[in-house]
N, CA, C and O atoms as a Tinker XYZ file with bonds, in Angstrom:
   536  protein
     1  N     16.250000  -13.312000    8.950000    73     2
     2  CA    15.148000  -12.407000    8.645000    64     1     3
     3  C     15.680000  -11.084000    8.106000    63     2     4     5
     4  O     15.089000  -10.508000    7.192000    81     3
     5  N     16.777000  -10.601000    8.654000    73     3     6
     6  CA    17.361000   -9.335000    8.199000    64     5     7
     7  C     17.744000   -9.407000    6.726000    63     6     8     9
     8  O     17.548000   -8.445000    5.984000    81     7
     9  N     18.295000  -10.554000    6.298000    73     7    10
    10  CA    18.718000  -10.710000    4.918000    64     9    11
    11  C     17.523000  -10.612000    3.976000    63    10    12    13
    12  O     17.627000   -9.996000    2.916000    81    11
    13  N     16.406000  -11.200000    4.340000    73    11    14
    14  CA    15.202000  -11.135000    3.515000    64    13    15
    15  C     14.742000   -9.689000    3.360000    63    14    16    17
    16  O     14.381000   -9.276000    2.258000    81    15
    17  N     14.749000   -8.918000    4.434000    73    15    18
    18  CA    14.377000   -7.508000    4.377000    64    17    19
    19  C     15.280000   -6.761000    3.417000    63    18    20    21
    20  O     14.800000   -5.961000    2.614000    81    19
    21  N     16.579000   -7.008000    3.486000    73    19    22
    22  CA    17.526000   -6.356000    2.589000    64    21    23
    23  C     17.214000   -6.699000    1.137000    63    22    24    25
    24  O     17.222000   -5.815000    0.280000    81    23
    25  N     16.936000   -7.984000    0.844000    73    23    26
    26  CA    16.629000   -8.395000   -0.522000    64    25    27
    27  C     15.374000   -7.700000   -1.032000    63    26    28    29
    28  O     15.317000   -7.291000   -2.191000    81    27
    29  N     14.386000   -7.567000   -0.188000    73    27    30
    30  CA    13.128000   -6.945000   -0.599000    64    29    31
    31  C     13.333000   -5.478000   -0.949000    63    30    32    33
    32  O     12.735000   -4.981000   -1.903000    81    31
    33  N     14.165000   -4.783000   -0.195000    73    31    34
    34  CA    14.346000   -3.360000   -0.450000    64    33    35
    35  C     15.233000   -3.104000   -1.656000    63    34    36    37
    36  O     15.209000   -2.003000   -2.207000    81    35
    37  N     16.007000   -4.078000   -2.078000    73    35    38
    38  CA    16.883000   -3.904000   -3.239000    64    37    39
    39  C     16.138000   -4.028000   -4.559000    63    38    40    41
    40  O     16.625000   -3.560000   -5.588000    81    39
    41  N     14.973000   -4.647000   -4.547000    73    39    42
    42  CA    14.240000   -4.865000   -5.781000    64    41    43
    43  C     13.550000   -3.576000   -6.200000    63    42    44    45
    44  O     12.555000   -3.167000   -5.601000    81    43
    45  N     14.080000   -2.952000   -7.217000    73    43    46
    46  CA    13.551000   -1.666000   -7.679000    64    45    47
    47  C     12.162000   -1.822000   -8.271000    63    46    48    49
    48  O     11.850000   -2.812000   -8.934000    81    47
    49  N     11.355000   -0.837000   -8.020000    73    47    50
    50  CA    10.026000   -0.774000   -8.602000    64    49    51
    51  C     10.076000    0.281000   -9.701000    63    50    52    53
    52  O     10.569000    1.385000   -9.467000    81    51
    53  N      9.580000   -0.033000  -10.886000    73    51    54
    54  CA     9.797000    0.829000  -12.046000    64    53    55
    55  C      9.156000    2.209000  -11.959000    63    54    56    57
    56  O      7.944000    2.342000  -11.785000    81    55
    57  N      9.992000    3.224000  -12.082000    73    55    58
    58  CA     9.568000    4.603000  -12.253000    64    57    59
    59  C      8.440000    5.065000  -11.326000    63    58    60    61
    60  O      7.500000    5.719000  -11.778000    81    59
    61  N      8.523000    4.742000  -10.073000    73    59    62
    62  CA     7.504000    5.179000   -9.122000    64    61    63
    63  C      8.028000    6.377000   -8.344000    63    62    64    65
    64  O      9.141000    6.352000   -7.819000    81    63
    65  N      7.215000    7.423000   -8.275000    73    63    66
    66  CA     7.587000    8.625000   -7.525000    64    65    67
    67  C      6.709000    8.706000   -6.284000    63    66    68    69
    68  O      5.483000    8.629000   -6.358000    81    67
    69  N      7.369000    8.862000   -5.147000    73    67    70
    70  CA     6.668000    8.938000   -3.869000    64    69    71
    71  C      6.921000   10.305000   -3.244000    63    70    72    73
    72  O      8.059000   10.767000   -3.161000    81    71
    73  N      5.849000   10.934000   -2.812000    73    71    74
    74  CA     5.948000   12.168000   -2.043000    64    73    75
    75  C      5.973000   11.771000   -0.573000    63    74    76    77
    76  O      5.038000   11.143000   -0.076000    81    75
    77  N      7.041000   12.140000    0.116000    73    75    78
    78  CA     7.171000   11.853000    1.544000    64    77    79
    79  C      6.919000   13.165000    2.290000    63    78    80    81
    80  O      7.727000   14.091000    2.223000    81    79
    81  N      5.808000   13.232000    2.987000    73    79    82
    82  CA     5.464000   14.408000    3.794000    64    81    83
    83  C      5.917000   14.119000    5.218000    63    82    84    85
    84  O      5.261000   13.388000    5.961000    81    83
    85  N      7.050000   14.707000    5.582000    73    83    86
    86  CA     7.674000   14.433000    6.885000    64    85    87
    87  C      8.476000   15.647000    7.319000    63    86    88    89
    88  O      9.365000   16.100000    6.598000    81    87
    89  N      8.164000   16.176000    8.496000    73    87    90
    90  CA     8.851000   17.375000    8.974000    64    89    91
    91  C     10.144000   17.081000    9.738000    63    90    92    93
    92  O     11.018000   17.946000    9.807000    81    91
    93  N     10.285000   15.907000   10.301000    73    91    94
    94  CA    11.474000   15.559000   11.078000    64    93    95
    95  C     12.577000   15.039000   10.156000    63    94    96    97
    96  O     12.385000   14.053000    9.444000    81    95
    97  N     13.730000   15.704000   10.175000    73    95    98
    98  CA    14.833000   15.313000    9.302000    64    97    99
    99  C     15.278000   13.870000    9.507000    63    98   100   101
   100  O     15.503000   13.147000    8.537000    81    99
   101  N     15.407000   13.445000   10.764000    73    99   102
   102  CA    15.885000   12.078000   11.017000    64   101   103
   103  C     14.902000   11.038000   10.486000    63   102   104   105
   104  O     15.320000   10.018000    9.938000    81   103
   105  N     13.613000   11.282000   10.640000    73   103   106
   106  CA    12.607000   10.362000   10.109000    64   105   107
   107  C     12.654000   10.334000    8.587000    63   106   108   109
   108  O     12.553000    9.271000    7.974000    81   107
   109  N     12.809000   11.508000    7.983000    73   107   110
   110  CA    12.884000   11.564000    6.528000    64   109   111
   111  C     14.125000   10.825000    6.017000    63   110   112   113
   112  O     14.036000   10.064000    5.054000    81   111
   113  N     15.268000   11.040000    6.647000    73   111   114
   114  CA    16.501000   10.377000    6.196000    64   113   115
   115  C     16.363000    8.857000    6.252000    63   114   116   117
   116  O     16.855000    8.151000    5.372000    81   115
   117  N     15.697000    8.361000    7.283000    73   115   118
   118  CA    15.476000    6.907000    7.407000    64   117   119
   119  C     14.623000    6.404000    6.235000    63   118   120   121
   120  O     14.982000    5.433000    5.569000    81   119
   121  N     13.506000    7.070000    5.994000    73   119   122
   122  CA    12.607000    6.665000    4.916000    64   121   123
   123  C     13.280000    6.859000    3.555000    63   122   124   125
   124  O     13.131000    6.029000    2.658000    81   123
   125  N     14.009000    7.948000    3.412000    73   123   126
   126  CA    14.710000    8.222000    2.155000    64   125   127
   127  C     15.688000    7.093000    1.828000    63   126   128   129
   128  O     15.712000    6.596000    0.702000    81   127
   129  N     16.479000    6.697000    2.795000    73   127   130
   130  CA    17.455000    5.620000    2.577000    64   129   131
   131  C     16.748000    4.332000    2.161000    63   130   132   133
   132  O     17.165000    3.663000    1.216000    81   131
   133  N     15.699000    4.000000    2.857000    73   131   134
   134  CA    14.936000    2.790000    2.583000    64   133   135
   135  C     14.314000    2.816000    1.180000    63   134   136   137
   136  O     14.446000    1.858000    0.419000    81   135
   137  N     13.641000    3.913000    0.850000    73   135   138
   138  CA    12.917000    3.974000   -0.422000    64   137   139
   139  C     13.835000    4.175000   -1.624000    63   138   140   141
   140  O     13.570000    3.641000   -2.701000    81   139
   141  N     14.892000    4.926000   -1.453000    73   139   142
   142  CA    15.839000    5.078000   -2.570000    64   141   143
   143  C     16.538000    3.755000   -2.852000    63   142   144   145
   144  O     16.796000    3.418000   -4.008000    81   143
   145  N     16.842000    3.013000   -1.806000    73   143   146
   146  CA    17.455000    1.698000   -1.982000    64   145   147
   147  C     16.518000    0.767000   -2.754000    63   146   148   149
   148  O     16.971000   -0.110000   -3.490000    81   147
   149  N     15.230000    0.964000   -2.583000    73   147   150
   150  CA    14.228000    0.162000   -3.297000    64   149   151
   151  C     13.983000    0.678000   -4.716000    63   150   152   153
   152  O     13.220000    0.078000   -5.473000    81   151
   153  N     14.628000    1.789000   -5.075000    73   151   154
   154  CA    14.535000    2.275000   -6.439000    64   153   155
   155  C     13.516000    3.358000   -6.699000    63   154   156   157
   156  O     13.239000    3.671000   -7.857000    81   155
   157  N     12.947000    3.941000   -5.657000    73   155   158
   158  CA    11.935000    4.977000   -5.842000    64   157   159
   159  C     12.551000    6.353000   -6.050000    63   158   160   161
   160  O     13.647000    6.638000   -5.566000    81   159
   161  N     11.845000    7.184000   -6.762000    73   159   162
   162  CA    12.174000    8.598000   -6.896000    64   161   163
   163  C     11.356000    9.315000   -5.822000    63   162   164   165
   164  O     10.157000    9.066000   -5.698000    81   163
   165  N     11.979000   10.194000   -5.052000    73   163   166
   166  CA    11.295000   10.833000   -3.929000    64   165   167
   167  C     11.200000   12.338000   -4.074000    63   166   168   169
   168  O     12.070000   12.994000   -4.647000    81   167
   169  N     10.114000   12.859000   -3.536000    73   167   170
   170  CA     9.944000   14.283000   -3.283000    64   169   171
   171  C      9.705000   14.402000   -1.789000    63   170   172   173
   172  O      9.148000   13.494000   -1.173000    81   171
   173  N     10.127000   15.525000   -1.200000    73   171   174
   174  CA     9.867000   15.729000    0.224000    64   173   175
   175  C      9.070000   17.003000    0.444000    63   174   176   177
   176  O      9.384000   18.062000   -0.098000    81   175
   177  N      8.040000   16.868000    1.248000    73   175   178
   178  CA     7.296000   18.019000    1.744000    64   177   179
   179  C      7.576000   18.108000    3.236000    63   178   180   181
   180  O      7.519000   17.100000    3.941000    81   179
   181  N      7.878000   19.308000    3.723000    73   179   182
   182  CA     8.209000   19.497000    5.135000    64   181   183
   183  C      7.001000   19.728000    6.024000    63   182   184   185
   184  O      7.124000   19.752000    7.249000    81   183
   185  N      5.840000   19.899000    5.419000    73   183   186
   186  CA     4.605000   20.079000    6.187000    64   185   187
   187  C      3.413000   19.740000    5.288000    63   186   188   189
   188  O      3.574000   19.506000    4.091000    81   187
   189  N      2.239000   19.718000    5.870000    73   187   190
   190  CA     1.049000   19.352000    5.123000    64   189   191
   191  C      0.710000   20.314000    4.004000    63   190   192   193
   192  O      0.241000   19.901000    2.944000    81   191
   193  N      0.945000   21.598000    4.237000    73   191   194
   194  CA     0.663000   22.600000    3.201000    64   193   195
   195  C      1.527000   22.340000    1.965000    63   194   196   197
   196  O      1.030000   22.377000    0.839000    81   195
   197  N      2.821000   22.077000    2.177000    73   195   198
   198  CA     3.703000   21.763000    1.053000    64   197   199
   199  C      3.249000   20.497000    0.337000    63   198   200   201
   200  O      3.319000   20.426000   -0.890000    81   199
   201  N      2.790000   19.508000    1.073000    73   199   202
   202  CA     2.308000   18.268000    0.453000    64   201   203
   203  C      1.144000   18.549000   -0.490000    63   202   204   205
   204  O      1.086000   18.008000   -1.594000    81   203
   205  N      0.221000   19.394000   -0.052000    73   203   206
   206  CA    -0.918000   19.768000   -0.903000    64   205   207
   207  C     -0.424000   20.500000   -2.151000    63   206   208   209
   208  O     -0.871000   20.212000   -3.261000    81   207
   209  N      0.486000   21.434000   -1.970000    73   207   210
   210  CA     1.023000   22.183000   -3.108000    64   209   211
   211  C      1.736000   21.270000   -4.098000    63   210   212   213
   212  O      1.561000   21.413000   -5.308000    81   211
   213  N      2.538000   20.331000   -3.595000    73   211   214
   214  CA     3.230000   19.391000   -4.475000    64   213   215
   215  C      2.233000   18.513000   -5.227000    63   214   216   217
   216  O      2.438000   18.207000   -6.401000    81   215
   217  N      1.171000   18.113000   -4.564000    73   215   218
   218  CA     0.150000   17.299000   -5.230000    64   217   219
   219  C     -0.496000   18.076000   -6.381000    63   218   220   221
   220  O     -0.885000   17.486000   -7.389000    81   219
   221  N     -0.608000   19.377000   -6.232000    73   219   222
   222  CA    -1.168000   20.214000   -7.301000    64   221   223
   223  C     -0.175000   20.373000   -8.452000    63   222   224   225
   224  O     -0.562000   20.347000   -9.620000    81   223
   225  N      1.095000   20.535000   -8.120000    73   223   226
   226  CA     2.124000   20.857000   -9.115000    64   225   227
   227  C      2.602000   19.636000   -9.892000    63   226   228   229
   228  O      2.702000   19.676000  -11.118000    81   227
   229  N      2.898000   18.549000   -9.177000    73   227   230
   230  CA     3.496000   17.371000   -9.804000    64   229   231
   231  C      2.415000   16.379000  -10.237000    63   230   232   233
   232  O      1.639000   15.884000   -9.419000    81   231
   233  N      2.387000   16.106000  -11.521000    73   231   234
   234  CA     1.407000   15.160000  -12.073000    64   233   235
   235  C      1.856000   13.713000  -11.919000    63   234   236   237
   236  O      1.044000   12.795000  -12.039000    81   235
   237  N      3.154000   13.502000  -11.651000    73   235   238
   238  CA     3.697000   12.148000  -11.670000    64   237   239
   239  C      3.898000   11.527000  -10.290000    63   238   240   241
   240  O      4.678000   10.584000  -10.158000    81   239
   241  N      3.224000   12.023000   -9.271000    73   239   242
   242  CA     3.305000   11.411000   -7.937000    64   241   243
   243  C      2.417000   10.171000   -7.937000    63   242   244   245
   244  O      1.224000   10.238000   -8.235000    81   243
   245  N      3.029000    9.034000   -7.596000    73   243   246
   246  CA     2.300000    7.763000   -7.613000    64   245   247
   247  C      1.705000    7.391000   -6.260000    63   246   248   249
   248  O      0.727000    6.646000   -6.192000    81   247
   249  N      2.298000    7.911000   -5.177000    73   247   250
   250  CA     1.862000    7.545000   -3.832000    64   249   251
   251  C      2.398000    8.592000   -2.865000    63   250   252   253
   252  O      3.436000    9.208000   -3.111000    81   251
   253  N      1.679000    8.784000   -1.764000    73   251   254
   254  CA     2.119000    9.733000   -0.732000    64   253   255
   255  C      2.247000    9.001000    0.596000    63   254   256   257
   256  O      1.340000    8.288000    1.025000    81   255
   257  N      3.394000    9.194000    1.234000    73   255   258
   258  CA     3.615000    8.720000    2.592000    64   257   259
   259  C      3.453000    9.948000    3.478000    63   258   260   261
   260  O      4.292000   10.849000    3.450000    81   259
   261  N      2.384000    9.992000    4.262000    73   259   262
   262  CA     1.953000   11.205000    4.960000    64   261   263
   263  C      2.110000   11.090000    6.472000    63   262   264   265
   264  O      1.392000   10.333000    7.125000    81   263
   265  N      3.059000   11.853000    7.024000    73   263   266
   266  CA     3.155000   11.960000    8.477000    64   265   267
   267  C      1.913000   12.711000    8.959000    63   266   268   269
   268  O      1.459000   13.643000    8.295000    81   267
   269  N      1.375000   12.325000   10.072000    73   267   270
   270  CA     0.152000   12.958000   10.566000    64   269   271
   271  C      0.450000   14.212000   11.369000    63   270   272   273
   272  O     -0.226000   15.227000   11.206000    81   271
   273  N      1.451000   14.154000   12.231000    73   271   274
   274  CA     1.744000   15.291000   13.096000    64   273   275
   275  C      2.826000   16.164000   12.459000    63   274   276   277
   276  O      4.018000   15.877000   12.566000    81   275
   277  N      2.382000   17.243000   11.788000    73   275   278
   278  CA     3.299000   18.166000   11.119000    64   277   279
   279  C      2.864000   19.602000   11.373000    63   278   280   281
   280  O      1.709000   19.862000   11.710000    81   279
   281  N      3.803000   20.533000   11.206000    73   279   282
   282  CA     3.457000   21.947000   11.378000    64   281   283
   283  C      2.700000   22.499000   10.163000    63   282   284   285
   284  O      2.602000   21.841000    9.126000    81   283
   285  N      2.184000   23.684000   10.307000    73   283   286
   286  CA     1.458000   24.450000    9.285000    64   285   287
   287  C      0.115000   23.806000    8.980000    63   286   288   289
   288  O     -0.926000   24.428000    9.193000    81   287
   289  N      0.118000   22.579000    8.487000    73   287   290
   290  CA    -1.104000   21.815000    8.234000    64   289   291
   291  C     -0.787000   20.363000    8.563000    63   290   292   293
   292  O      0.195000   19.813000    8.066000    81   291
   293  N     -1.615000   19.738000    9.400000    73   291   294
   294  CA    -1.324000   18.355000    9.767000    64   293   295
   295  C     -1.684000   17.394000    8.633000    63   294   296   297
   296  O     -2.310000   17.785000    7.648000    81   295
   297  N     -1.283000   16.145000    8.785000    73   295   298
   298  CA    -1.480000   15.152000    7.740000    64   297   299
   299  C     -2.924000   14.824000    7.443000    63   298   300   301
   300  O     -3.258000   14.515000    6.299000    81   299
   301  N     -3.789000   14.882000    8.438000    73   299   302
   302  CA    -5.218000   14.615000    8.210000    64   301   303
   303  C     -5.809000   15.704000    7.325000    63   302   304   305
   304  O     -6.506000   15.405000    6.356000    81   303
   305  N     -5.537000   16.965000    7.651000    73   303   306
   306  CA    -6.041000   18.076000    6.833000    64   305   307
   307  C     -5.469000   18.020000    5.423000    63   306   308   309
   308  O     -6.191000   18.222000    4.447000    81   307
   309  N     -4.165000   17.744000    5.314000    73   307   310
   310  CA    -3.520000   17.661000    4.007000    64   309   311
   311  C     -4.122000   16.531000    3.170000    63   310   312   313
   312  O     -4.347000   16.695000    1.970000    81   311
   313  N     -4.377000   15.407000    3.793000    73   311   314
   314  CA    -4.987000   14.279000    3.075000    64   313   315
   315  C     -6.342000   14.666000    2.522000    63   314   316   317
   316  O     -6.644000   14.376000    1.365000    81   315
   317  N     -7.165000   15.316000    3.330000    73   315   318
   318  CA    -8.490000   15.742000    2.859000    64   317   319
   319  C     -8.373000   16.655000    1.636000    63   318   320   321
   320  O     -9.118000   16.507000    0.667000    81   319
   321  N     -7.426000   17.602000    1.693000    73   319   322
   322  CA    -7.226000   18.535000    0.575000    64   321   323
   323  C     -6.745000   17.798000   -0.682000    63   322   324   325
   324  O     -7.241000   18.039000   -1.783000    81   323
   325  N     -5.793000   16.915000   -0.504000    73   323   326
   326  CA    -5.234000   16.186000   -1.649000    64   325   327
   327  C     -6.285000   15.289000   -2.288000    63   326   328   329
   328  O     -6.347000   15.191000   -3.513000    81   327
   329  N     -7.097000   14.646000   -1.491000    73   327   330
   330  CA    -8.122000   13.749000   -2.034000    64   329   331
   331  C     -9.195000   14.512000   -2.818000    63   330   332   333
   332  O     -9.853000   13.936000   -3.684000    81   331
   333  N     -9.374000   15.803000   -2.521000    73   331   334
   334  CA   -10.288000   16.620000   -3.320000    64   333   335
   335  C     -9.704000   16.880000   -4.710000    63   334   336   337
   336  O    -10.435000   16.954000   -5.698000    81   335
   337  N     -8.377000   17.016000   -4.771000    73   335   338
   338  CA    -7.680000   17.312000   -6.020000    64   337   339
   339  C     -7.429000   16.036000   -6.833000    63   338   340   341
   340  O     -7.693000   15.975000   -8.034000    81   339
   341  N     -6.916000   15.032000   -6.138000    73   339   342
   342  CA    -6.526000   13.766000   -6.780000    64   341   343
   343  C     -7.048000   12.594000   -5.947000    63   342   344   345
   344  O     -6.296000   11.991000   -5.181000    81   343
   345  N     -8.314000   12.278000   -6.093000    73   343   346
   346  CA    -8.907000   11.241000   -5.239000    64   345   347
   347  C     -8.317000    9.841000   -5.394000    63   346   348   349
   348  O     -8.445000    9.017000   -4.488000    81   347
   349  N     -7.674000    9.561000   -6.525000    73   347   350
   350  CA    -7.177000    8.203000   -6.742000    64   349   351
   351  C     -5.760000    7.967000   -6.225000    63   350   352   353
   352  O     -5.294000    6.827000   -6.210000    81   351
   353  N     -5.066000    9.025000   -5.802000    73   351   354
   354  CA    -3.686000    8.834000   -5.346000    64   353   355
   355  C     -3.668000    8.134000   -3.985000    63   354   356   357
   356  O     -4.320000    8.590000   -3.046000    81   355
   357  N     -2.926000    7.031000   -3.875000    73   355   358
   358  CA    -2.860000    6.337000   -2.581000    64   357   359
   359  C     -2.068000    7.159000   -1.555000    63   358   360   361
   360  O     -0.997000    7.690000   -1.848000    81   359
   361  N     -2.629000    7.243000   -0.350000    73   359   362
   362  CA    -1.961000    7.952000    0.745000    64   361   363
   363  C     -1.850000    6.995000    1.926000    63   362   364   365
   364  O     -2.847000    6.460000    2.411000    81   363
   365  N     -0.616000    6.795000    2.376000    73   363   366
   366  CA    -0.360000    5.951000    3.543000    64   365   367
   367  C      0.028000    6.864000    4.700000    63   366   368   369
   368  O      1.030000    7.576000    4.630000    81   367
   369  N     -0.763000    6.840000    5.752000    73   367   370
   370  CA    -0.504000    7.667000    6.931000    64   369   371
   371  C      0.580000    7.024000    7.791000    63   370   372   373
   372  O      0.681000    5.800000    7.874000    81   371
   373  N      1.399000    7.882000    8.439000    73   371   374
   374  CA     2.395000    7.407000    9.401000    64   373   375
   375  C      2.349000    8.304000   10.633000    63   374   376   377
   376  O      2.150000    9.514000   10.521000    81   375
   377  N      2.529000    7.717000   11.784000    73   375   378
   378  CA     2.659000    8.511000   13.002000    64   377   379
   379  C      3.251000    7.662000   14.114000    63   378   380   381
   380  O      3.063000    6.447000   14.166000    81   379
   381  N      3.964000    8.329000   14.991000    73   379   382
   382  CA     4.522000    7.661000   16.166000    64   381   383
   383  C      3.615000    7.855000   17.368000    63   382   384   385
   384  O      3.853000    7.283000   18.432000    81   383
   385  N      2.578000    8.659000   17.202000    73   383   386
   386  CA     1.743000    9.044000   18.347000    64   385   387
   387  C      0.323000    8.517000   18.250000    63   386   388   389
   388  O     -0.612000    9.167000   18.716000    81   387
   389  N      0.151000    7.352000   17.652000    73   387   390
   390  CA    -1.194000    6.797000   17.462000    64   389   391
   391  C     -1.790000    6.336000   18.785000    63   390   392   393
   392  O     -1.104000    5.807000   19.659000    81   391
   393  N     -3.076000    6.556000   18.892000    73   391   394
   394  CA    -3.846000    6.044000   20.019000    64   393   395
   395  C     -4.972000    5.196000   19.432000    63   394   396   397
   396  O     -5.291000    5.326000   18.250000    81   395
   397  N     -5.574000    4.329000   20.245000    73   395   398
   398  CA    -6.659000    3.502000   19.711000    64   397   399
   399  C     -7.724000    4.366000   19.026000    63   398   400   401
   400  O     -8.156000    5.387000   19.561000    81   399
   401  N     -8.127000    3.940000   17.853000    73   399   402
   402  CA    -9.130000    4.680000   17.102000    64   401   403
   403  C     -8.550000    5.609000   16.053000    63   402   404   405
   404  O     -9.275000    6.076000   15.175000    81   403
   405  N     -7.243000    5.889000   16.129000    73   403   406
   406  CA    -6.620000    6.793000   15.153000    64   405   407
   407  C     -6.683000    6.239000   13.739000    63   406   408   409
   408  O     -6.920000    6.989000   12.792000    81   407
   409  N     -6.476000    4.940000   13.583000    73   407   410
   410  CA    -6.511000    4.336000   12.243000    64   409   411
   411  C     -7.817000    4.691000   11.541000    63   410   412   413
   412  O     -7.822000    5.044000   10.362000    81   411
   413  N     -8.908000    4.596000   12.264000    73   411   414
   414  CA   -10.211000    4.905000   11.689000    64   413   415
   415  C    -10.310000    6.388000   11.302000    63   414   416   417
   416  O    -10.895000    6.730000   10.275000    81   415
   417  N     -9.736000    7.255000   12.130000    73   415   418
   418  CA    -9.719000    8.693000   11.823000    64   417   419
   419  C     -8.939000    8.936000   10.531000    63   418   420   421
   420  O     -9.379000    9.695000    9.667000    81   419
   421  N     -7.788000    8.293000   10.406000    73   419   422
   422  CA    -6.948000    8.470000    9.213000    64   421   423
   423  C     -7.677000    7.966000    7.967000    63   422   424   425
   424  O     -7.670000    8.624000    6.926000    81   423
   425  N     -8.297000    6.809000    8.079000    73   423   426
   426  CA    -9.017000    6.240000    6.932000    64   425   427
   427  C    -10.226000    7.095000    6.557000    63   426   428   429
   428  O    -10.519000    7.285000    5.377000    81   427
   429  N    -10.919000    7.602000    7.559000    73   427   430
   430  CA   -12.078000    8.458000    7.304000    64   429   431
   431  C    -11.664000    9.764000    6.622000    63   430   432   433
   432  O    -12.428000   10.322000    5.834000    81   431
   433  N    -10.467000   10.249000    6.920000    73   431   434
   434  CA    -9.955000   11.473000    6.314000    64   433   435
   435  C     -9.566000   11.256000    4.851000    63   434   436   437
   436  O     -9.389000   12.218000    4.103000    81   435
   437  N     -9.434000    9.994000    4.447000    73   435   438
   438  CA    -9.087000    9.703000    3.061000    64   437   439
   439  C     -7.814000    8.914000    2.878000    63   438   440   441
   440  O     -7.477000    8.532000    1.757000    81   439
   441  N     -7.091000    8.660000    3.971000    73   439   442
   442  CA    -5.892000    7.828000    3.843000    64   441   443
   443  C     -6.315000    6.422000    3.416000    63   442   444   445
   444  O     -7.361000    5.922000    3.827000    81   443
   445  N     -5.496000    5.809000    2.598000    73   443   446
   446  CA    -5.808000    4.469000    2.115000    64   445   447
   447  C     -5.298000    3.391000    3.065000    63   446   448   449
   448  O     -5.805000    2.269000    3.083000    81   447
   449  N     -4.288000    3.749000    3.850000    73   447   450
   450  CA    -3.725000    2.789000    4.796000    64   449   451
   451  C     -2.946000    3.548000    5.856000    63   450   452   453
   452  O     -2.838000    4.774000    5.817000    81   451
   453  N     -2.409000    2.796000    6.800000    73   451   454
   454  CA    -1.678000    3.381000    7.925000    64   453   455
   455  C     -0.546000    2.443000    8.315000    63   454   456   457
   456  O     -0.717000    1.225000    8.349000    81   455
   457  N      0.616000    3.026000    8.610000    73   455   458
   458  CA     1.747000    2.259000    9.123000    64   457   459
   459  C      2.338000    3.034000   10.307000    63   458   460   461
   460  O      2.682000    4.208000   10.169000    81   459
   461  N      2.455000    2.380000   11.468000    73   459   462
   462  CA     2.992000    3.092000   12.639000    64   461   463
   463  C      4.507000    3.244000   12.567000    63   462   464   465
   464  O      5.200000    2.459000   11.920000    81   463
   465  N      4.996000    4.269000   13.245000    73   463   466
   466  CA     6.435000    4.450000   13.417000    64   465   467
   467  C      6.845000    3.753000   14.703000    63   466   468   469
   468  O      6.051000    3.733000   15.644000    81   467
   469  N      8.012000    3.193000   14.795000    73   467   470
   470  CA     9.026000    3.146000   13.747000    64   469   471
   471  C      8.576000    2.235000   12.604000    63   470   472   473
   472  O      8.000000    1.169000   12.824000    81   471
   473  N      8.849000    2.677000   11.400000    73   471   474
   474  CA     8.420000    1.962000   10.195000    64   473   475
   475  C      9.318000    0.757000    9.961000    63   474   476   477
   476  O     10.545000    0.861000    9.946000    81   475
   477  N      8.673000   -0.385000    9.778000    73   475   478
   478  CA     9.403000   -1.612000    9.458000    64   477   479
   479  C      9.556000   -1.684000    7.932000    63   478   480   481
   480  O      8.561000   -1.652000    7.207000    81   479
   481  N     10.791000   -1.780000    7.449000    73   479   482
   482  CA    11.046000   -1.727000    6.004000    64   481   483
   483  C     10.216000   -2.683000    5.158000    63   482   484   485
   484  O      9.606000   -2.258000    4.177000    81   483
   485  N     10.180000   -3.954000    5.512000    73   483   486
   486  CA     9.462000   -4.941000    4.693000    64   485   487
   487  C      7.973000   -4.635000    4.623000    63   486   488   489
   488  O      7.351000   -4.821000    3.577000    81   487
   489  N      7.399000   -4.169000    5.723000    73   487   490
   490  CA     5.972000   -3.846000    5.736000    64   489   491
   491  C      5.694000   -2.650000    4.831000    63   490   492   493
   492  O      4.717000   -2.656000    4.083000    81   491
   493  N      6.535000   -1.634000    4.891000    73   491   494
   494  CA     6.345000   -0.463000    4.044000    64   493   495
   495  C      6.467000   -0.821000    2.564000    63   494   496   497
   496  O      5.628000   -0.416000    1.760000    81   495
   497  N      7.495000   -1.571000    2.201000    73   495   498
   498  CA     7.686000   -1.955000    0.801000    64   497   499
   499  C      6.492000   -2.786000    0.316000    63   498   500   501
   500  O      6.018000   -2.586000   -0.803000    81   499
   501  N      6.009000   -3.702000    1.132000    73   499   502
   502  CA     4.828000   -4.499000    0.756000    64   501   503
   503  C      3.607000   -3.613000    0.543000    63   502   504   505
   504  O      2.865000   -3.800000   -0.421000    81   503
   505  N      3.393000   -2.647000    1.440000    73   503   506
   506  CA     2.261000   -1.722000    1.280000    64   505   507
   507  C      2.364000   -0.948000   -0.028000    63   506   508   509
   508  O      1.390000   -0.830000   -0.772000    81   507
   509  N      3.541000   -0.430000   -0.295000    73   507   510
   510  CA     3.738000    0.348000   -1.520000    64   509   511
   511  C      3.492000   -0.525000   -2.743000    63   510   512   513
   512  O      2.791000   -0.114000   -3.668000    81   511
   513  N      4.055000   -1.708000   -2.754000    73   511   514
   514  CA     3.843000   -2.626000   -3.884000    64   513   515
   515  C      2.358000   -2.920000   -4.072000    63   514   516   517
   516  O      1.868000   -2.980000   -5.199000    81   515
   517  N      1.658000   -3.099000   -2.980000    73   515   518
   518  CA     0.225000   -3.390000   -3.057000    64   517   519
   519  C     -0.531000   -2.242000   -3.719000    63   518   520   521
   520  O     -1.372000   -2.472000   -4.588000    81   519
   521  N     -0.238000   -1.011000   -3.315000    73   519   522
   522  CA    -0.970000    0.135000   -3.861000    64   521   523
   523  C     -0.518000    0.526000   -5.252000    63   522   524   525
   524  O     -1.308000    1.078000   -6.018000    81   523
   525  N      0.730000    0.256000   -5.600000    73   523   526
   526  CA     1.211000    0.610000   -6.931000    64   525   527
   527  C      1.111000   -0.546000   -7.912000    63   526   528   529
   528  O      1.405000   -0.388000   -9.097000    81   527
   529  N      0.698000   -1.706000   -7.424000    73   527   530
   530  CA     0.489000   -2.891000   -8.266000    64   529   531
   531  C      1.745000   -3.314000   -9.004000    63   530   532   533
   532  O      1.678000   -3.719000  -10.165000    81   531
   533  N      2.892000   -3.224000   -8.341000    73   531   534
   534  CA     4.153000   -3.692000   -8.947000    64   533   535
   535  C      4.486000   -5.049000   -8.401000    63   534   536
   536  O      5.504000   -5.632000   -8.774000    81   535
């Protein structure tokens, strides 16, 4: 099973830029390694406010991986702001602190999907492929 996961992450997806909104360095490094290995170009926002600003500035963001629990502005608030600016951009929520009913809160805020932490590589790559149609 491990070999299949490795093969899936090696298959580059053409010219896709992902904004990773994640305040924890260790979590970001994990996702960065996984997504760069899959061929993605990444931007990092350290909090929800930065994620909103990047969504305004960068026209070429194809998808956002949004941590929910962040300083300055949380992921739910950031998602609402981003969806007002760019309603078609896919946003996948992530959190390690989910409780029953959170998925519905994230989706109601405008997230297109949700993946719990710890993030499983094959599931994340499949989600991204689904939303980017690669």
